[in-house]
N, C-alpha and C positions, 0 to 999 in steps of 0.2 A: 462580243462574245459574250454568252449567255452565262449570268456565274449564279450561284445560289438565289441570291436576294432577289435579281432581275427575273429570273423564271420564275422565282415564285411571285411576283407582281405581276408578270404575265399571265400565268395560271390563274389568278386571284381577278385579273379582269375579263380574261374568257369565260369562267365560271359562271361569274356577275353578266355579263353578258346572254348568256344561254338561260338562266331565269329570269334575265328581262323578256326576253324573244319568246320563250316558249317556243320554238322550232318544232315542226314537224320532221320526226327521224322514220324514216322507211325501211324498217327491217324486214328482209326477205332472210328468216334463219331456221333453224330447223325444231321440230318440235319437241326434242328433248328439253331443250333450255328455252323455248318460247316464251313461256310467264316469267321466268328471273329475268331476260334480258328486258322484257317490256317494264317491269318492275325498275330495274336500273336505268332506263331512260327516262321515266320521271323521277327516280332520286335523283336526278343530275338536274332536274328541271326543263327536260321536253316533252313533248307527246310523241307516244311510241304508235306508230300505225303498222300492224301487221300482216299486209295484205301478198298474197301470191300466187294470184291466178293471173296466168298469163295473159288474160284478154284485160284486163284492170291496170298492172303494174306501171307501165307507160304514161295514163292518165295519171296516177297518185303520184309517181315519183318527179313530177312536173311540178306538183303542188310544195313538196318537202322541202328543209334547209339540209339535209344531209340523207344519203344513202348507204346502208350497211348490208352487206351480203355476206353469207355464209356456208358453206359446201358441207355441212355436215349432213348426215342422212338423208342425202342428196334422190332427188327424185326426176320424172322427166318434165313434169309440171314447173317444179322450182329451178331445174337447169335452164327453160326455155323463159321463166320470168327471171331469173339473173342477169342474161344475156341482153334480153328486152331492156328493163331498169337499169342496168347499167348503161348500156348506150345509149338511152333516153337522156341517162345524168349526164353525161359526158356531155354531151351536145346540147343542154342546156347552161352547163359551169355547175352544176349542183356535184359538192364533194362525194366522194365515194370511197368509202374502204370494204376491201373484200377478205375473207378470211379464209384462206387457201385449206381449210382442215381436208387430212387424208391423202393429199395428192401425193405422199409418197410412198400409200398403200395403193391408189386405183388409179390405172391410167384412164377409166373415166372422167373422175375427177381432174384430172391433170390436163387432159384434153379441152374440156370447161376453160380453164383458166387459161391455156393456148387460143382456143377461139375467142376469151373475153381481151385479151390482148391484144390481138390482131387488129381487134378496133378500138385501140388506145387513140382514144384525142390528144393531140398535142395542146398541153398548156391545162387541160384537166386536172384538177386535184384528185390526186388517188393517193391512197395507202393501201400496200399490201402485206398484211398479217398472216404470221403461220409461225411454227416453233421450228428449231434449227434443221429437225431433218426434214419440212415441208421448204424452207428457203433451198437448202443442197438438190430437192427433187425439181426445184423452179429452175434451178443450175443445171438441171443435169448431172448431179455428182451423186444423189441417192438412188440407189435402184430399186430395193425394197424394203418397203418398212413394216413391222408386224401393230396393224392398229394405227388410231392416231395418235397414241402418245409420240416422246421427241424419244429418238434412239438415245439410249443413256450415252454413247458413245458421242453422240451431236451436242450435248448440253455443255453449255458455257463453263468454260474452268480459264484458270491461270493458264494452261497449257497452250489451250486452242483460241485463246481471246483475239490475237492480233488477225488468225486465218479467219474470224468469224467473222469480225469487222472489217476485214478488206472484200469477203464475198457479199455480205449486206450491202457496201458501197456499191460495188459492181453489180450488182439486180438492180438497186437505186437508181441508177444511172442508165443502166440497159433500158429500163422500162419506164424511166421521168416519174418515179413515184418514193414515197417515203416509204421505207422497209421496217416494219415492227416484227422483230422476231419472241417472241413471249419465251418465258420460262424463269427457271431461280432467279436469276438474272435475264433483266430485260434489255433488248438492244433497239434503238431507234437511228435511225441514219438516213437523212434525205441524197447520199452520196460524196458530201460534203463534211458536213460536223455529224459528229456520232455521240450517242448518247447511252450510259448503262445504269440503268436503273434497279438496286438493291431492296427497293420496298415489295413485300409480301411476305406469307407464311405456309410452313408446311400443310397446312391445312387445308389451304384453296387447292391442292391437289388431289384433296380425299372426296371432295365434295363434285358432282359432274356441271359444265357448263362457264364455268371459269372464263376461261376463254373465250366462247362467245360472248359475255358479258361484257371483257374488256374490249373484245369490237362493236358493239354496242356503245360505250360509253365514249370510244373515243369519236365516235362516228356523231355522238352527239354532240361533243366540244368542236369538231370540224365545221360545225354548223355556224362558228362564231369565232372560229381562230383556224389560222395556217396549220398544213395536216403536220409537219413537224412537232410543233408545240400540242399540239393534240393528241398526237400519238405521246410524248412525252407526261403529258397531265394524266392520261386516262391509265397507262403505268402506275403515277404517281399515288392518283387517289384509290383506286383497286386496291392496290398494295397496301395503303394505311388502312382501307376498311378492313384488309385480310385482319392485317395486325392486330388492330384495335378488337374485332370479331373475337379471335382466338383467344385474348385476354379475358372473355367476358362467359367462353361456353366449355362446357367438359366434352361434348362429342360434336357430331356430323351435325347433328339435326340444331341443336342450340345455335351450332356455328353460322347456320344459314340464316336463322334470324339477327343474329348479332352481326353478322357481314353487311346486311341489309339495312339493318338500325346505323351502324356506323358512315355507310354510304349515305343515306338521305341526312345525316346531322352532321357531316363533316363542316368545319369550319377552315377560314383560312388561316388560322394560327396551329390549328393541326398541321396543315399542309406544311406551312413555315418548320414546324418544331420537330417533325419526323419525315420529312422527303429524304430520301439516300440518292440523287442523281451524281453522277462521274462524267465530265466531260472529256472526250478522249481526244486527244491530237495527235494524229499519224500523219 
């Protein structure tokens, strides 16, 4: 079982492997956050490529260390590219993370997830990411959500923690994937082990794209580590970056700069000193 020390050791080794290899991370994401996502991959030691044309994504994906997909601001071209690249990556054994942005408020987006998972390849490394409302939508429990933000009633709390963990574990087993449910407290599970990560700050919710950044950061770590560890590490590192950035900024503009600075300057000591991870045994 992972404890704070060997979890920190594992994250340290994985981060060193990323910087040593500088893997190409193929990101098919939305234009709202594409610039910040590319910089996050660079800060973590990867090489971002943001190609999204359906005619080239399969070829590019085959050269990547990991594939990060995102349903935000979806278009017909990006829909096709997500399905093509996802299938290509899984067939080639390339790790994939898919951010299920907005599937609780759009049947079109949920249909893309259903189509993607219909072609799930056994044994392929996959993380399904979303907030708790999106996770409930995946399970068929959430009928309608206003916008892409989590329904306040679905936010992880002492009252619903057990129910949320049980749901995430069921989805992990059903789809043979690691589930990353992001929020004020992040939940990560592979269907057996479950972790709650309490790193982060309120300021992260006041700028756009932090969920997208978590997606590509986790994807970068997937190029060098197992999906469960990559998901926990992504939540920890991005959350600590937010905390450190908020300590050095007055408002959202300065926060974005301080946040990126903290991410690019992150040390192993920072992680060991600030990591807030709970291993849940149920």
